[in-house]
DRENZALUM-201190 format. One record per residue (C-alpha): residue number from 1; x, y, z. Coordinates in nm, 3 decimals. Each point is the difference from the previous one (the first is absolute). Layout:
residues N
+-----+---------+---------+---------+
: num :       u :       v :       w :
+-----+---------+---------+---------+
: NUM :       X :       Y :       Z :
...
+-----+---------+---------+---------+
***
This chain:
residues 270
+-----+---------+---------+---------+
: num :       u :       v :       w :
+-----+---------+---------+---------+
:   1 : -14.418 :  -4.938 :  -8.105 :
:   2 :   0.353 :  -0.113 :   0.020 :
:   3 :   0.220 :  -0.100 :  -0.298 :
:   4 :  -0.010 :  -0.346 :   0.140 :
:   5 :  -0.391 :  -0.016 :   0.004 :
:   6 :  -0.012 :   0.156 :  -0.348 :
:   7 :   0.216 :  -0.250 :  -0.145 :
:   8 :  -0.201 :  -0.293 :   0.156 :
:   9 :  -0.311 :   0.159 :  -0.111 :
:  10 :   0.129 :   0.017 :  -0.368 :
:  11 :   0.082 :  -0.377 :   0.026 :
:  12 :  -0.364 :  -0.064 :   0.121 :
:  13 :  -0.127 :   0.216 :  -0.284 :
:  14 :   0.181 :  -0.188 :  -0.264 :
:  15 :  -0.131 :  -0.304 :   0.145 :
:  16 :  -0.317 :   0.072 :  -0.166 :
:  17 :   0.126 :  -0.170 :  -0.312 :
:  18 :  -0.065 :  -0.319 :   0.178 :
:  19 :   0.308 :  -0.050 :   0.208 :
:  20 :  -0.191 :   0.063 :   0.324 :
:  21 :   0.097 :   0.195 :   0.317 :
:  22 :   0.382 :   0.001 :   0.054 :
:  23 :   0.081 :   0.059 :   0.371 :
:  24 :   0.288 :   0.250 :   0.096 :
:  25 :   0.344 :  -0.162 :   0.036 :
:  26 :   0.319 :   0.107 :   0.164 :
:  27 :   0.137 :   0.130 :  -0.330 :
:  28 :  -0.209 :   0.300 :   0.074 :
:  29 :   0.252 :   0.091 :   0.264 :
:  30 :   0.301 :  -0.027 :  -0.229 :
:  31 :  -0.057 :   0.226 :  -0.297 :
:  32 :   0.252 :   0.269 :  -0.046 :
:  33 :  -0.093 :   0.361 :  -0.068 :
:  34 :   0.323 :   0.104 :  -0.167 :
:  35 :   0.270 :  -0.222 :  -0.146 :
:  36 :   0.045 :  -0.370 :   0.075 :
:  37 :   0.219 :  -0.239 :   0.186 :
:  38 :   0.202 :   0.093 :   0.312 :
:  39 :  -0.005 :   0.374 :  -0.107 :
:  40 :  -0.373 :   0.039 :  -0.041 :
:  41 :  -0.186 :   0.258 :   0.184 :
:  42 :  -0.287 :  -0.200 :   0.146 :
:  43 :  -0.340 :   0.120 :   0.151 :
:  44 :   0.092 :  -0.057 :   0.380 :
:  45 :   0.325 :   0.197 :  -0.045 :
:  46 :  -0.211 :   0.302 :  -0.113 :
:  47 :  -0.247 :  -0.053 :   0.276 :
:  48 :   0.262 :  -0.005 :   0.276 :
:  49 :   0.180 :   0.310 :  -0.131 :
:  50 :  -0.331 :   0.153 :  -0.013 :
:  51 :  -0.075 :  -0.111 :   0.360 :
:  52 :   0.339 :   0.169 :   0.120 :
:  53 :  -0.109 :   0.318 :  -0.147 :
:  54 :  -0.338 :   0.007 :   0.127 :
:  55 :   0.099 :  -0.090 :   0.362 :
:  56 :   0.275 :   0.254 :  -0.007 :
:  57 :  -0.236 :   0.286 :  -0.112 :
:  58 :  -0.283 :  -0.105 :   0.230 :
:  59 :   0.260 :   0.002 :   0.317 :
:  60 :   0.167 :   0.326 :  -0.094 :
:  61 :  -0.339 :   0.170 :  -0.076 :
:  62 :  -0.175 :  -0.124 :   0.318 :
:  63 :   0.288 :   0.087 :   0.227 :
:  64 :   0.155 :   0.304 :  -0.134 :
:  65 :  -0.259 :   0.227 :   0.195 :
:  66 :  -0.057 :  -0.208 :   0.298 :
:  67 :  -0.235 :   0.141 :   0.260 :
:  68 :  -0.122 :  -0.078 :   0.339 :
:  69 :  -0.340 :  -0.052 :  -0.164 :
:  70 :   0.070 :  -0.227 :  -0.276 :
:  71 :  -0.156 :   0.014 :  -0.361 :
:  72 :  -0.150 :  -0.316 :  -0.135 :
:  73 :   0.331 :  -0.084 :  -0.173 :
:  74 :   0.206 :   0.056 :   0.298 :
:  75 :  -0.243 :  -0.203 :   0.216 :
:  76 :   0.046 :  -0.292 :  -0.225 :
:  77 :   0.366 :   0.031 :  -0.027 :
:  78 :   0.034 :   0.028 :   0.385 :
:  79 :  -0.233 :  -0.310 :   0.037 :
:  80 :   0.202 :  -0.213 :  -0.245 :
:  81 :   0.308 :   0.117 :   0.183 :
:  82 :  -0.129 :  -0.076 :   0.344 :
:  83 :  -0.122 :  -0.339 :  -0.102 :
:  84 :   0.344 :  -0.092 :  -0.112 :
:  85 :   0.204 :   0.187 :   0.279 :
:  86 :  -0.200 :  -0.117 :   0.292 :
:  87 :  -0.199 :  -0.307 :  -0.100 :
:  88 :   0.303 :  -0.175 :  -0.187 :
:  89 :   0.338 :   0.164 :   0.087 :
:  90 :  -0.039 :   0.075 :   0.369 :
:  91 :  -0.219 :  -0.276 :   0.077 :
:  92 :   0.209 :  -0.273 :  -0.166 :
:  93 :   0.364 :   0.141 :   0.009 :
:  94 :  -0.036 :   0.157 :   0.350 :
:  95 :   0.017 :   0.368 :   0.117 :
:  96 :   0.392 :  -0.012 :   0.039 :
:  97 :   0.076 :  -0.048 :  -0.387 :
:  98 :  -0.312 :   0.049 :  -0.200 :
:  99 :   0.036 :   0.348 :  -0.108 :
: 100 :   0.296 :  -0.052 :  -0.245 :
: 101 :  -0.201 :  -0.258 :  -0.192 :
: 102 :  -0.329 :   0.198 :  -0.032 :
: 103 :   0.111 :   0.173 :  -0.329 :
: 104 :   0.085 :  -0.353 :  -0.151 :
: 105 :  -0.330 :  -0.150 :   0.122 :
: 106 :  -0.213 :   0.284 :  -0.106 :
: 107 :   0.153 :   0.026 :  -0.339 :
: 108 :  -0.054 :  -0.377 :  -0.051 :
: 109 :  -0.349 :   0.002 :   0.126 :
: 110 :  -0.110 :   0.303 :  -0.218 :
: 111 :   0.170 :  -0.148 :  -0.318 :
: 112 :  -0.165 :  -0.330 :   0.039 :
: 113 :  -0.321 :   0.142 :   0.099 :
: 114 :  -0.030 :   0.227 :  -0.307 :
: 115 :   0.131 :  -0.251 :  -0.255 :
: 116 :  -0.240 :  -0.269 :   0.147 :
: 117 :  -0.317 :   0.245 :  -0.036 :
: 118 :   0.095 :   0.079 :  -0.338 :
: 119 :  -0.149 :  -0.346 :  -0.074 :
: 120 :  -0.338 :   0.147 :   0.050 :
: 121 :   0.047 :   0.364 :  -0.078 :
: 122 :  -0.092 :   0.094 :  -0.378 :
: 123 :   0.168 :   0.072 :  -0.237 :
: 124 :   0.301 :  -0.197 :   0.132 :
: 125 :  -0.176 :  -0.311 :   0.145 :
: 126 :   0.320 :  -0.198 :   0.030 :
: 127 :   0.158 :  -0.105 :   0.328 :
: 128 :   0.374 :   0.043 :  -0.053 :
: 129 :   0.081 :  -0.286 :   0.257 :
: 130 :  -0.178 :  -0.241 :  -0.208 :
: 131 :   0.348 :  -0.009 :  -0.205 :
: 132 :   0.219 :  -0.229 :   0.204 :
: 133 :   0.308 :   0.196 :  -0.051 :
: 134 :  -0.117 :   0.298 :   0.206 :
: 135 :  -0.096 :  -0.200 :   0.325 :
: 136 :   0.332 :  -0.199 :  -0.045 :
: 137 :   0.198 :   0.332 :  -0.025 :
: 138 :  -0.186 :   0.161 :   0.319 :
: 139 :   0.053 :  -0.341 :   0.197 :
: 140 :   0.378 :   0.007 :  -0.075 :
: 141 :   0.012 :   0.355 :   0.110 :
: 142 :  -0.173 :  -0.078 :   0.327 :
: 143 :   0.226 :  -0.298 :   0.074 :
: 144 :   0.312 :   0.197 :  -0.083 :
: 145 :  -0.086 :   0.252 :   0.248 :
: 146 :  -0.102 :  -0.287 :   0.256 :
: 147 :   0.346 :  -0.168 :  -0.028 :
: 148 :   0.188 :   0.350 :  -0.018 :
: 149 :  -0.185 :   0.097 :   0.321 :
: 150 :   0.072 :  -0.331 :   0.174 :
: 151 :   0.381 :  -0.002 :  -0.112 :
: 152 :   0.039 :   0.366 :   0.123 :
: 153 :  -0.138 :  -0.077 :   0.345 :
: 154 :   0.144 :  -0.366 :   0.060 :
: 155 :   0.282 :   0.001 :  -0.224 :
: 156 :   0.005 :  -0.259 :  -0.299 :
: 157 :   0.070 :  -0.315 :   0.220 :
: 158 :  -0.252 :   0.108 :   0.249 :
: 159 :  -0.259 :   0.072 :  -0.249 :
: 160 :   0.029 :  -0.343 :  -0.141 :
: 161 :   0.024 :  -0.165 :   0.356 :
: 162 :  -0.303 :   0.149 :   0.105 :
: 163 :  -0.206 :  -0.168 :  -0.284 :
: 164 :   0.045 :  -0.320 :   0.177 :
: 165 :  -0.211 :  -0.054 :   0.294 :
: 166 :   0.193 :  -0.002 :   0.334 :
: 167 :   0.019 :  -0.314 :   0.233 :
: 168 :  -0.019 :  -0.270 :  -0.260 :
: 169 :   0.246 :  -0.305 :   0.017 :
: 170 :   0.312 :   0.033 :  -0.206 :
: 171 :  -0.057 :  -0.308 :  -0.217 :
: 172 :  -0.330 :   0.152 :  -0.122 :
: 173 :   0.161 :   0.302 :  -0.157 :
: 174 :   0.081 :  -0.228 :  -0.309 :
: 175 :  -0.384 :   0.023 :  -0.067 :
: 176 :  -0.092 :   0.338 :   0.144 :
: 177 :   0.270 :   0.206 :  -0.181 :
: 178 :  -0.123 :  -0.093 :  -0.346 :
: 179 :  -0.360 :   0.033 :   0.072 :
: 180 :   0.061 :   0.346 :   0.164 :
: 181 :   0.215 :   0.121 :  -0.291 :
: 182 :  -0.290 :  -0.108 :  -0.230 :
: 183 :  -0.257 :   0.179 :   0.197 :
: 184 :   0.183 :   0.321 :   0.029 :
: 185 :   0.141 :   0.010 :  -0.357 :
: 186 :  -0.260 :  -0.182 :  -0.201 :
: 187 :  -0.326 :  -0.080 :   0.166 :
: 188 :  -0.084 :   0.335 :   0.165 :
: 189 :   0.085 :   0.213 :  -0.302 :
: 190 :  -0.172 :  -0.243 :  -0.233 :
: 191 :  -0.316 :   0.006 :   0.207 :
: 192 :   0.014 :   0.372 :   0.045 :
: 193 :   0.016 :   0.066 :  -0.366 :
: 194 :  -0.241 :  -0.267 :  -0.126 :
: 195 :  -0.271 :   0.090 :   0.266 :
: 196 :  -0.012 :   0.358 :  -0.157 :
: 197 :   0.019 :  -0.113 :  -0.371 :
: 198 :  -0.239 :  -0.277 :   0.036 :
: 199 :  -0.282 :   0.216 :   0.136 :
: 200 :   0.051 :   0.267 :  -0.249 :
: 201 :   0.027 :  -0.223 :  -0.290 :
: 202 :  -0.296 :  -0.216 :   0.079 :
: 203 :  -0.206 :   0.287 :   0.094 :
: 204 :   0.051 :   0.179 :  -0.324 :
: 205 :  -0.060 :  -0.334 :  -0.187 :
: 206 :  -0.329 :  -0.030 :   0.162 :
: 207 :  -0.117 :   0.329 :  -0.076 :
: 208 :   0.091 :  -0.040 :  -0.356 :
: 209 :  -0.193 :  -0.321 :  -0.033 :
: 210 :  -0.319 :   0.138 :   0.159 :
: 211 :   0.014 :   0.334 :  -0.213 :
: 212 :   0.088 :  -0.154 :  -0.332 :
: 213 :  -0.228 :  -0.301 :   0.036 :
: 214 :  -0.297 :   0.227 :   0.107 :
: 215 :   0.086 :   0.221 :  -0.328 :
: 216 :   0.007 :  -0.316 :  -0.199 :
: 217 :  -0.335 :  -0.135 :   0.129 :
: 218 :  -0.178 :   0.349 :  -0.032 :
: 219 :   0.128 :   0.044 :  -0.362 :
: 220 :   0.006 :  -0.346 :  -0.143 :
: 221 :  -0.239 :  -0.205 :   0.230 :
: 222 :  -0.382 :  -0.098 :   0.003 :
: 223 :  -0.241 :   0.189 :   0.226 :
: 224 :   0.094 :  -0.250 :   0.292 :
: 225 :   0.368 :   0.072 :  -0.050 :
: 226 :  -0.057 :   0.362 :  -0.028 :
: 227 :  -0.157 :  -0.010 :   0.357 :
: 228 :   0.284 :  -0.204 :   0.115 :
: 229 :   0.258 :   0.246 :  -0.145 :
: 230 :  -0.182 :   0.277 :   0.191 :
: 231 :   0.048 :  -0.210 :   0.300 :
: 232 :   0.388 :  -0.044 :  -0.095 :
: 233 :   0.013 :   0.376 :  -0.003 :
: 234 :  -0.148 :   0.032 :   0.335 :
: 235 :   0.233 :  -0.271 :   0.145 :
: 236 :   0.285 :   0.182 :  -0.162 :
: 237 :  -0.096 :   0.316 :   0.185 :
: 238 :  -0.022 :  -0.170 :   0.341 :
: 239 :   0.333 :  -0.174 :  -0.058 :
: 240 :   0.154 :   0.341 :  -0.099 :
: 241 :  -0.085 :   0.129 :   0.347 :
: 242 :   0.111 :  -0.323 :   0.151 :
: 243 :   0.347 :   0.022 :  -0.201 :
: 244 :   0.034 :   0.365 :   0.130 :
: 245 :  -0.006 :  -0.144 :   0.352 :
: 246 :   0.249 :  -0.272 :  -0.096 :
: 247 :   0.236 :   0.249 :  -0.158 :
: 248 :   0.006 :   0.211 :   0.320 :
: 249 :   0.049 :  -0.305 :   0.212 :
: 250 :   0.277 :  -0.138 :  -0.205 :
: 251 :   0.191 :   0.338 :   0.018 :
: 252 :  -0.042 :   0.005 :   0.371 :
: 253 :   0.100 :  -0.357 :   0.036 :
: 254 :   0.310 :   0.035 :  -0.203 :
: 255 :   0.096 :   0.308 :   0.215 :
: 256 :  -0.085 :  -0.182 :   0.317 :
: 257 :   0.227 :  -0.285 :  -0.067 :
: 258 :   0.287 :   0.232 :  -0.121 :
: 259 :  -0.036 :   0.167 :   0.365 :
: 260 :  -0.006 :  -0.347 :   0.162 :
: 261 :   0.312 :  -0.123 :  -0.174 :
: 262 :   0.183 :   0.337 :   0.081 :
: 263 :  -0.106 :  -0.047 :   0.341 :
: 264 :   0.133 :  -0.354 :   0.021 :
: 265 :   0.340 :   0.121 :  -0.134 :
: 266 :   0.017 :   0.261 :   0.283 :
: 267 :  -0.101 :  -0.245 :   0.273 :
: 268 :   0.266 :  -0.151 :   0.214 :
: 269 :  -0.107 :  -0.357 :  -0.087 :
: 270 :  -0.174 :  -0.020 :  -0.343 :
+-----+---------+---------+---------+
***
């Protein structure tokens, strides 16, 4: 059980003095581990660092002695790599330019996948991307790559010129240019970051609610509430499996959109 769940269970246990059940709040996500303020070491920082170590170790361990007949670890690594290389990079970016972006997309997908799945894997049980700063940082990185690739291919003026749909009457540019700039510099990055953050945050809060609520009903409730608490645990288990699926899909969708934006920057008209 994660520290977040333990903290919420303690709140529920304390409520036996008459306060009643207190549902988990977003404050569970913002408790520092060491220090305080801007220089505090937080739990998601530790989880992210742990994920980098684990991913690096696993990739090295499973590919160091690669064989024609792969081991289970090599088979898993190759399966994930082929998913990103063929299913995302080549199919979306195109066979001419995709290879140089495969390392970027593969690293992005594996980092997101592991950090998302940490939300349902004991003893971590914390999705790193439920802290908004991490999705924002990854999104800014993706859009820096997007604009850098576009400027390198078409030049600074050509890159921004291609943001405007061709064939429009000149007078309408007064409306279109601000809208397109808003889309490429605000709306797209914002939606990309918030989609990932919102799914991870809401899913984790929902799991916390079912687990801590079930704990409270089983410990402090009457017979009927104890039965309902058992049902809450069952629902929590079902939602855990569903959340694992969502965590995979969100890693895939984020990487898919990153590949789509890169493909757009390489297109003659984008």
